[in-house]
C-alpha positions as CSV (number, residue, x, y, z in Angstrom):
1,M,0.1,0.1,-0.1
2,A,2.7,2.2,1.0
3,R,4.6,1.7,-2.3
4,T,1.6,2.2,-4.4
5,Y,1.2,5.8,-2.5
6,H,4.7,6.7,-3.1
7,T,4.1,5.8,-6.8
8,A,1.2,8.0,-7.1
9,A,2.9,10.9,-5.5
10,V,5.8,10.7,-7.8
11,L,3.4,10.7,-10.9
12,T,1.3,13.5,-9.4
13,A,4.6,15.7,-9.1
14,L,5.8,14.9,-12.5
15,L,2.2,15.8,-14.0
16,L,2.3,19.3,-12.1
17,F,5.8,20.0,-13.3
18,F,4.8,19.2,-16.9
19,A,1.6,21.2,-16.4
20,I,3.7,24.2,-15.1
21,F,6.2,24.0,-17.7
22,V,3.5,23.7,-20.6
23,C,1.4,26.6,-19.1
24,G,4.7,28.7,-18.9
25,S,5.4,28.1,-22.4
26,C,1.6,28.9,-23.5
27,R,1.9,32.2,-21.6
28,E,5.1,32.8,-23.4
29,A,3.7,32.1,-26.9
30,A,0.5,33.9,-26.2
31,A,2.5,37.1,-25.2
32,Y,4.3,37.3,-28.4
33,E,3.2,36.8,-32.2
34,S,6.0,35.5,-34.4
35,S,6.3,36.4,-38.0
36,I,8.9,36.3,-40.9
37,V,9.4,40.0,-42.3
38,S,11.7,41.6,-44.5
39,I,13.7,44.2,-42.6
40,R,14.7,47.4,-44.4
41,V,17.1,49.7,-42.6
42,N,16.9,53.3,-44.0
43,T,15.3,51.9,-47.2
44,E,18.2,49.2,-47.6
45,N,16.9,45.7,-47.6
46,K,18.7,43.5,-45.3
47,G,16.9,40.4,-45.6
48,D,14.1,38.3,-44.3
49,F,14.1,37.6,-40.4
50,I,11.9,36.1,-37.6
51,V,10.6,38.8,-35.4
52,Y,8.2,38.8,-32.5
53,L,5.1,41.3,-31.9
54,D,4.1,41.9,-28.4
55,R,0.6,43.0,-27.1
56,D,1.9,46.7,-26.9
57,G,2.9,46.9,-30.4
58,D,6.6,46.6,-30.0
59,F,8.6,44.4,-32.2
60,W,11.3,42.1,-30.6
61,V,14.4,41.1,-33.1
62,K,17.0,38.8,-32.5
63,E,20.0,40.5,-31.1
64,D,22.3,38.6,-33.9
65,H,19.9,39.6,-36.6
66,L,20.2,43.1,-35.6
67,S,24.0,42.9,-35.9
68,T,23.4,41.4,-39.3
69,A,21.2,44.3,-40.5
70,G,23.9,46.7,-39.5
71,I,22.6,48.1,-36.0
72,I,25.1,47.9,-33.3
73,N,25.7,49.6,-29.8
74,H,21.9,50.1,-29.5
75,G,21.8,49.7,-25.7
76,G,18.0,48.1,-26.1
77,V,16.2,46.2,-23.7
78,K,16.8,42.5,-24.0
79,Q,14.5,39.4,-23.4
80,R,14.7,35.8,-23.7
81,I,12.2,34.3,-25.9
82,N,12.3,30.6,-26.8
83,S,15.8,30.4,-25.2
84,E,17.0,33.2,-27.5
85,T,18.0,36.9,-26.9
86,F,15.8,39.3,-28.4
87,V,15.7,43.1,-28.5
88,S,12.8,45.8,-28.2
89,L,12.8,48.2,-30.8
90,K,10.9,50.6,-29.0
91,S,13.6,50.7,-26.4
92,I,16.5,51.9,-28.8
93,K,17.0,55.6,-28.9
94,G,17.3,57.1,-32.2
95,L,15.3,54.4,-33.9
96,K,11.9,54.5,-35.5
97,F,10.0,51.6,-37.2
98,S,6.8,50.8,-38.8
99,L,5.3,47.8,-40.6
100,D,4.5,47.7,-43.9
101,E,1.7,45.1,-44.0
102,Q,1.3,45.2,-48.0
103,N,4.8,44.1,-48.6
104,H,5.2,42.3,-45.3
105,A,8.3,44.3,-44.3
106,L,9.5,46.1,-41.3
107,D,10.9,49.4,-41.9
108,I,13.5,50.8,-39.5
109,E,14.9,54.3,-39.3
110,A,18.0,54.6,-37.4
111,S,20.4,57.5,-36.6
112,P,24.0,57.1,-38.1
113,Q,25.4,56.5,-34.6
114,L,23.7,53.2,-34.4
115,L,24.7,51.9,-37.7
116,R,28.2,50.0,-38.7
117,L,30.9,52.0,-39.6
118,N,31.8,52.0,-43.5
119,A,35.6,52.2,-43.7
120,L,37.3,52.3,-47.1
121,D,41.2,52.1,-47.4
122,F,42.6,53.8,-50.9
123,S,46.1,53.2,-49.8
124,R,48.2,51.4,-52.5
125,R,49.0,47.7,-51.3
126,R,52.0,45.7,-52.1
127,D,51.5,43.2,-54.4
128,R,52.0,40.0,-52.8
129,T,52.2,38.0,-55.9
130,A,55.2,40.1,-56.9
131,V,58.5,37.9,-57.2
132,Y,61.8,39.5,-56.2
133,Q,64.6,37.9,-58.3
134,E,67.8,36.9,-56.6
135,D,69.4,35.1,-59.2
136,K,72.9,35.7,-60.6
137,S,72.8,38.2,-63.6
138,A,74.8,40.9,-65.3
139,F,74.0,43.7,-67.8
140,L,75.8,46.4,-69.9
141,N,74.0,49.5,-70.8
142,Y,75.6,51.9,-73.3
143,G,74.8,55.1,-75.2
144,I,76.7,56.7,-78.3
145,S,76.2,60.0,-79.3
146,L,77.5,62.1,-82.4
147,S,77.5,65.7,-83.1
148,G,79.2,68.2,-85.6
149,D,79.3,71.8,-86.7
150,K,79.6,73.7,-89.9
151,E,83.2,72.8,-90.1
152,N,82.2,69.3,-90.1
153,D,84.2,68.8,-87.1
154,I,82.4,65.4,-85.7
155,R,82.5,64.9,-82.0
156,H,81.4,61.5,-80.4
157,G,80.6,60.6,-76.9
158,L,80.3,57.1,-75.1
159,T,78.2,56.4,-71.8
160,T,78.3,52.9,-70.4
161,E,76.8,51.5,-67.2
162,L,78.0,47.8,-66.1
163,G,76.2,45.9,-63.3
164,A,76.2,42.5,-61.8
165,R,74.1,40.7,-59.3
166,I,74.3,38.0,-56.8
167,G,71.3,37.4,-54.5
168,K,70.6,40.8,-52.9
169,T,73.9,42.2,-53.7
170,L,74.4,44.5,-56.7
171,F,77.6,45.8,-58.1
172,L,77.1,48.9,-60.4
173,S,79.7,51.2,-62.2
174,N,79.1,54.1,-64.7
175,F,81.7,55.5,-67.3
176,T,82.1,58.2,-69.9
177,Q,84.3,58.7,-72.8
178,S,84.6,61.9,-74.9
179,P,87.6,63.5,-77.0
180,S,87.6,66.4,-74.5
181,S,87.7,64.7,-71.1
182,G,88.8,61.1,-72.1
183,F,87.8,58.1,-70.3
184,L,86.1,58.8,-66.9
185,R,84.9,56.6,-64.0
186,H,81.8,58.1,-62.4
187,M,79.6,56.4,-59.4
188,S,80.9,52.9,-58.7
189,N,79.6,50.9,-55.4
190,L,78.6,47.5,-54.2
191,S,75.1,47.5,-52.4
192,Y,73.3,45.1,-50.5
193,E,69.5,45.6,-50.2
194,N,66.7,44.5,-47.7
195,P,63.4,45.1,-49.3
196,E,61.5,43.6,-46.3
197,N,62.8,46.4,-43.8
198,L,63.6,48.9,-46.6
199,L,67.4,49.0,-45.7
200,S,70.4,49.5,-48.0
201,L,74.0,49.1,-47.2
202,V,76.3,50.9,-49.8
203,A,80.3,50.5,-50.1
204,G,81.7,53.0,-52.5
205,D,80.2,56.1,-54.0
206,A,76.9,57.3,-52.8
207,Y,74.6,60.5,-52.8
208,A,74.0,61.8,-49.6
209,S,70.9,63.9,-49.4
210,S,69.5,66.3,-46.6
211,G,66.0,65.9,-47.9
212,A,63.6,67.5,-50.7
213,S,64.4,71.0,-49.7
214,G,68.4,70.5,-49.1
215,S,70.9,69.7,-51.3
216,T,72.8,66.6,-52.5
217,V,76.6,65.6,-52.5
218,N,78.5,62.7,-54.0
219,M,80.4,60.9,-51.2
220,G,82.6,57.8,-50.9
221,G,82.6,55.3,-48.2
222,L,80.3,53.1,-46.3
223,S,76.5,53.9,-46.3
224,F,73.7,52.5,-44.3
225,F,70.3,54.1,-44.8
226,K,66.6,53.6,-45.1
227,N,65.6,53.1,-48.9
228,Y,62.0,53.8,-49.3
229,D,62.5,53.3,-53.1
230,L,62.6,49.4,-52.4
231,N,59.0,49.6,-52.0
232,P,57.0,51.8,-54.5
233,Y,53.6,51.2,-52.5
234,Y,55.1,52.7,-49.3
235,A,53.6,55.9,-48.2
236,K,56.1,58.2,-47.0
237,Q,53.9,60.9,-45.9
238,P,50.4,61.4,-44.1
239,S,47.6,61.2,-46.7
240,L,44.0,62.6,-46.6
241,D,41.3,60.8,-44.5
242,Y,37.7,62.0,-44.9
243,K,34.9,61.2,-42.4
244,G,31.2,61.7,-42.7
245,Y,27.7,59.8,-42.8
246,V,24.8,59.2,-44.8
247,T,21.2,58.4,-43.9
248,L,20.4,56.7,-46.9
249,P,22.0,54.3,-49.4
250,S,24.6,56.2,-51.3
251,D,27.2,56.1,-54.1
252,V,30.5,57.7,-53.7
253,E,32.9,58.8,-56.5
254,I,36.4,59.4,-55.7
255,Y,38.5,61.7,-58.2
256,L,42.2,62.5,-58.4
257,N,43.1,65.3,-60.3
258,D,39.7,65.2,-62.1
259,V,40.2,61.5,-62.9
260,L,37.9,59.0,-61.5
261,I,39.8,56.4,-59.6
262,R,37.2,54.6,-57.6
263,Q,33.3,54.1,-57.3
264,E,31.9,52.6,-54.1
265,K,28.3,51.9,-52.6
266,L,27.9,53.1,-49.0
267,S,25.4,51.6,-46.7
268,P,23.6,54.0,-44.4
269,G,25.5,55.2,-41.4
270,R,29.0,56.6,-40.7
271,F,31.7,56.2,-43.3
272,E,35.6,57.0,-43.4
273,L,37.4,57.5,-46.6
274,N,41.2,56.6,-45.6
275,S,44.5,57.3,-47.3
């Protein structure tokens, strides 16, 4: 008899727990009406999402879906619905919404501060597919010039450049020959280049410069310096940045010296045009 009473008590407790759980789920389901709508943020279509409408006319959107739609740092009230986190649209400051029943779409008007930043970088990037040859090689460049006057006095000149490379080491020497000055050696040096760190080590003749507004002098010896010419994509001076915001989807056209260099589409929100 006692065993039968114990079994009945356990069954009663299980039924009571199940009833409480089901009733709680029923109350939660009754408090919200789910629907699949297209979300448009500042007239830009972000896709179809599941939303909940409560009895007060407030829409609740899943937090991850808000981020997907570009709405961040909203600070809205959150609520757990069916074990997922949803955000109240009414609680977000700077945001308005309305339901387009005909097109089954939820139109959201958000201030730029709530929307994700659009950042465009215009700086020239180094081509990662570029190959820096380090094979053994040699070359000879030359130029011959002839000139004359009314007396048919023909003069000639010869200019040569001799070079040889082994790996990152380059030997380079320049010569000229003319009737007036004879054979002359000009710049001759042995250089080692480090393109990764933009460094050069030169033994022999080299030009020493004090900058764009200074002077240049030809010196001999050992030189160790930063050589920005090893990377033509390196920006040696600060470039222009421009910031702003757009409230609607927009197109931006960038002109450099009256030449169109880039076209981009901007989503509503803040934007930065860098470099």
